[in-house]
N, C-alpha and C positions, 0 to 999 in steps of 0.2 A: 417461564420455562416451557420449551414445548420439548414434547418424548420424544429422544431418540428414536430413530427406524429401524429395530433390529429384528432377524426373521428365526423363528423357533422351527429347524428342519429334525429330520429325521433318517438315520442310513439302515439299512436293514444286510446281515450277511448271514446266508443260508440258514439255519434255523436259529439263529439264536437272537437273542433281546434287540431291539434296534436301539441303534446308538442317538442321544440328542444333543444338538449345537446349536446353540444361538451364533447367528450369522448376524454379517455383516459386509455388506454388497455394494463394490465400489467400480466406477466405468472411469477409463479416460481416452478421449479422443478418439469413441468407439469401441474402443476394449475394453472386457469388462472382468472383475476377477471378485475373489469377495478372503476374507477371514473369517475365522471362528473359535469358539470355546467349544470344547465338550462336557457339557452338564450333568452327565451318566447316561442309564439304561431306563430311569423310569420317568413317564411324561410330567415333566414339570408342571403346577397345577397354575394357576395366575398368579397367586401369592408368591409363590417361589420364583416363577417366572420376572415380575418385576424387581427381586433381589439380586436374581443373577445379572440380569439388566445393570442395578446400580452398581454391582460387586465388580464387572467384567469391562463394562461400558470405557473405562479409560483407558484399559490396556488395549482393546478392542481398536477405539482409536487409533492409538500411536502403532499399530501394526499395522492400520488401513493406509497410515500416513508413510511405512517402510514400504509398503507395497506400489503406494500412486507414482511415490519417487522413482523407485528403480522402474515403471513403467514410463515416466518424464525422459529419465536419462534414455534411455532404449529410445524415443521420439526426436527429442530436440538435440540440434547440432551449435553449439557455441565456438566462438573463434577467442573468448577470452575468461569465461569460466572453466574452472575445474568440473570434473564431474561429483566431486565431492560436496562442492558450492553448488552447483545444481542441485543435488539429491538434499543440503538441509535447506536451500530457498522451498522446494517444492513438498519436504514435506509441512513447513511451514505456511506456504500456500492453504493446504491441504486442512492443518488443522485452524488454521483462522476462519476457512470456510464451514468447518466443523461444528466451530464454536456458534459462528453469528447464526448458523440456520437454526440454532436451538435456540435462540432468545426469541422470548414474546416480544411484539411490538415497543413495548412498555422502556425491557432490557435494550434492547438495541437504540432505542433511541438514546439512552442513559450511556451506552456503550461509543456509540457516536458521536456525542457531544464531548464527552471525556475527550477521547483521541483528537477533535478539532481543537482544542483549548490549546493541545500540546502542540499540535502541527501551526497553528496559527502564530502562539507565542515564538516559536522555533524558526518560524519563515519569517518571520520580522525581526526578531533581534538579529540573525545574520547579516539582516542590513544596517543596524543599530539603532532599533527602537529600543526604549530604556521599560516598559512595562513591564511587570512582573509576572509572573503565568497567575499568579492570583487576581492582581489589576486586570488581565485580561479576560478570566473567568468572568469577574465579577460586569466588566464591561458588553460582551457579548451574553450574557445569559440573564443578567439582572439589570443592564442600562445605568450602573452605577458606574461615574465618570469619573477616574482615578485623578486626583490633584496635582498641583505643579506639574504637569504633561502637556506639552506643547498639544495645540490643535492638528499639527500635523500626525503625530505620534496617535493622536489618537484616531484620526481619520486613518490609517495604517490599517488599525485592527481592525475597527468596526468595518470596516470597506467587507471584511469577509464573508460577513453576515449574506450578504449581496451574491458576493460571491459560490458561497455554497447552496443559496436556493436555486443558483443558474444553473451550477453542474451537476444540481441535483434531478434537475427536468429534462437538460441535455441529452439525448439519447445517440448522437451519432460519433462519426470518426472524429479525429481533430481536421481543424480546416483553417482558412486565413479569417475565416468570420468568427469562428470561435476562439480563436488565440487574440484576435481585436478584441472581444468584449469582453475577452477574460482581465485581458492588461486594462481596457477604458474603466471596469468596474475595482480592480487592484487600486487604480491609481486617480479614483474619485476623488474630487476635494482638495487635492494635493497638487499643490505649486509643481506647475511644470517647468523647468526655464525654456525648452523649446514644442515641439508638438503639443496639442491635444492629448487625453490618453485614449488610447483607443488606433492612434494613427502612427503606422510606422515613420519609423526615424527618414528624414527628410537632407538630413547633412552627415560629413564623416569624421565630426570634431568631435568625436568619442575617445575617451581612454582608460582602459581596463586596470585597476592596480596593480604593482608589481607584475605586470606580463607586455611583453612585447610580442604583439600579436597582431596581424594581420584582416582584423573583421569584416564584414561582407559591407561594400559598398552599397549607398542608399538604393542606388535604382537598382540594384541586382537584390535587395531582400526579400519582395515576392516570389521570385524564380528560385532563390535560395531553397526557404522555406517552403515550395511546391514540390521543389527536386527533396527535401528534405521527407517531409510527411508521406509522397510517393513511394519512395525508398522504406520509410519503417514497414509500410501494409505490406508491399510486398515481401520482404524477408521473412515477415511475421508467418506469410502465408506459405513458404516452403520451409516451416519448422526450427528456423532461426528461435534459440530462446528469449522469451519476453521479455524479461528481469531485464539481460544483459543487452537486447536493443534496445527498451524503454532509457535505460543509463545514456545509452551510446546518443539518443537522441535529444535528452536533456542537453548531453555535454556541447555538440552539435546547434544546438538552440542559442546556446550563449555564445557560443564563437560566433553567429549570426549578430547575432544582436541587436535583433530587432527596434527597439525603442530609443529613446533619448534615457527613459529612465524603468526602473521597474520590470529590468529583465530575469533578474533570476526568481523575484517574487512569481513570477507571471510562467518564468521555468518550471517551477517546483510543480505551480497546478499544474499544468501540464504534465508533468512527470507521473504525478499522483493520479489524472485523469486516466493514464498508458495502464499505469499499473492496476487500479480499482477494474476496470475495464478486464483486464485477465484473471482478478481475484484475490491479488496481493492486496497485501493490509495496505495500510498508508503506510509512506515513508517517512517517517518525523525524526526529522533531525533539530535534535535539542541544542539552545544556546553551547552549551558545554562541547558539542561536537562542530562550533564551526569552524574553526581549524582544521580539522581533520576534513570535511566537506573542502572546502576553499585550497586545499592539500590535493584531494582528488581529483579536482579539473587543471590544477597546476599539473599533476600529475600528464594526463593528456594533452594538455599543450607541449610535453614534450617527448608525445608518441607512449608513453608507458600504458598503456590501454588495461593491459591484465595487473599495474598498479592500480591503476583508477577505478577499474569495475572493483577489484578487493574491498577496494575503503567502502564502497556503495553496498557491498554486499553484507561487510561487516555493519553499518548502519541498519542494514535490515534486519538483521537477524539477530542484535541488541532487542529487538522486542521479542526473542523467540520465548524467553522462560515464561516471559509474562502472558504470554499465548496459551501457554502447558499451565500454568497457573487458572486463568481464568476457567479451562475446558476442564480441570480437574473438580472448578467449585461449582461449574454447572450441572455435571454426571455424578460427584460426592459430595455436594455439598455438607459441611459437619456442622455440630451443632453449634449455633450463634455466629455461622459464618456466613454474610453475604456472597449474593452467586457472581459480583459482580467484583475484580480488585479496586478499590479506590485508589485514586490519583494522588 
């Protein structure tokens, strides 16, 4: 665990004794503010100050999250998110950032791998993969291959080792090359009926189950993807809310349907890349939420964007209590309690 960064400050009025405060500074888009906790009129010793940090750190982080969320609400505009939804999402973003910045390298690796296991299990299960969460964990982390599973299912999960390595090294914007490379890694060693992994669809023989939609025709895929990418980065620069825009990007990507197979997995990987670049937690869609996820995309098909965004917001905020618990554990560890919540 890294120490939380707080400052001890004092204020003196007239001839009165100085007042001492534990202060947490925050900033958002070039604007600065602070939250603080009154400690009394006696300058605390290092021991007393350390105890004050243990006693008040969690509450100060919550106060800071509230203030950051208010600043974000004033900064961003949104077409479909309500102000209350923006506030909750921004509180989560701040608390997530606060938590991971407090972890040392070993703790961060454990936290990241736990979430990656959940994400990979969810994103493959949405497409019908039958590996359990435990089997997914052992395959990814221990190279233990589950019994009585097809080679395709094993490769669907195992490929994410290479996806993770690529995404962690990649620092640029989403591009056609990035999208192709993701798809190539996700679909490696998986039998595809038409094009090879990483190649855009060259045909229009596509049917999306349960949907009567016109997807992008093959010879327009690159044009539509470029327009989608440029539009996303343009509106982000113009202070549109990044979570809302990432969800809209994901929906439109699935509507373009640039590949013969693997669009959902590739689209969710891009979605999480966009969210991570903006400091949001990984959006994990567990197997039990598959119907909610599909229904959200169906709402988008019916131009019910408010309702679609709301479902994705609920999926993101489902991790709110866990982030709070993790933060509390790291700043106020109780006897016998680990700093990371177990999955």
